[in-house]
C-alpha positions in Angstrom: -0.2 -0.3 0.0 1.3 3.4 -1.2 2.2 5.8 1.9 0.3 8.6 2.1 2.3 11.5 1.5 -0.2 14.3 3.1 -1.6 14.2 6.7 -5.4 13.1 6.7 -7.6 10.4 5.3 -8.1 10.9 1.7 -11.3 12.3 2.3 -9.9 14.9 4.6 -7.5 16.0 1.6 -10.2 16.4 -0.9 -11.9 18.3 1.3 -8.9 20.5 2.0 -8.4 21.0 -1.5 -11.8 21.6 -2.0 -12.1 24.4 0.2 -9.1 26.2 -1.2 -10.2 26.0 -4.5 -11.4 29.3 -6.0 -12.6 31.2 -9.0 -9.8 33.7 -10.4 -9.2 35.9 -13.0 -6.5 33.9 -15.4 -4.4 37.7 -15.1 -4.1 37.7 -11.5 -1.9 34.1 -11.8 0.5 35.6 -14.6 3.4 35.5 -12.2 2.7 31.8 -11.4 2.6 31.2 -15.8 5.9 33.2 -15.8 7.6 30.7 -13.4 6.5 27.8 -15.4 4.3 26.6 -12.3 0.6 27.0 -14.2 -0.8 23.8 -15.3 -3.3 23.4 -17.6 -6.5 21.0 -16.3 -9.3 19.9 -19.1 -12.8 20.7 -19.0 -13.4 17.2 -19.3 -11.8 16.4 -15.9 -12.4 16.6 -12.1 -9.8 19.6 -11.0 -9.9 18.2 -7.4 -9.3 14.5 -8.5 -6.0 15.8 -10.5 -5.1 18.4 -7.6 -5.3 15.4 -5.3 -3.2 12.8 -7.6 -0.3 15.7 -8.0 -0.4 15.7 -4.0 -0.5 12.0 -3.7 2.7 12.0 -6.4 0.2 9.6 -8.1 2.9 9.9 -11.5 0.9 6.6 -13.2 -2.3 8.6 -13.3 -0.4 11.8 -14.5 1.1 10.7 -17.2 -2.1 9.1 -18.5 -3.7 12.2 -18.7 -0.5 14.1 -19.9 -0.6 11.7 -22.5 -4.2 12.3 -23.6 -3.5 15.9 -23.3 -5.9 16.3 -20.6 -2.9 18.0 -18.2 -0.1 19.9 -19.6 1.7 23.1 -18.6 0.0 26.4 -20.0 1.0 27.0 -23.3 2.0 30.8 -24.3 -1.1 30.7 -26.7 -3.5 30.0 -24.0 -1.5 32.1 -21.7 -2.5 35.1 -24.2 -5.7 33.9 -25.4 -7.1 33.6 -21.7 -5.3 37.1 -21.1 -6.9 38.9 -24.2 -10.4 37.0 -22.9 -10.3 37.9 -19.4 -11.0 34.1 -18.8 -12.2 33.1 -15.4 -10.4 30.0 -13.9 -10.7 27.3 -11.5 -7.4 27.4 -9.6 -6.1 25.2 -7.0 -2.4 25.3 -5.4 -0.5 22.2 -4.9 2.7 23.6 -4.0 4.7 24.8 -5.8 2.1 24.1 -9.0 -0.8 25.9 -9.8 -3.7 23.9 -11.3 -6.0 25.9 -13.6 -9.1 24.8 -15.5 -10.9 27.7 -17.5 -14.5 27.6 -16.5 -17.1 26.7 -19.6 -20.5 28.2 -19.6 
């Protein structure tokens, strides 16, 4: 059995991540992007589930999502388009990373 890297049960960790997730304007997150720490999460995935996998260092699951293009570093093109469109994203911090998921209407 894999040792839990975080304190608390999986449910408690998910609840903590969920409570720290918020809607924010992409423009406020540009410093994370500039440092290469902004990670895109497709709207096809649950942001909290991805944040939990990252917090648990679940490399196998993250690699699957990355190979499918569902999780990736935010590209220059994405950042520019989001900046110009004043996009609002769901954001979750799993130090040192910032996970962002554009809100789809």
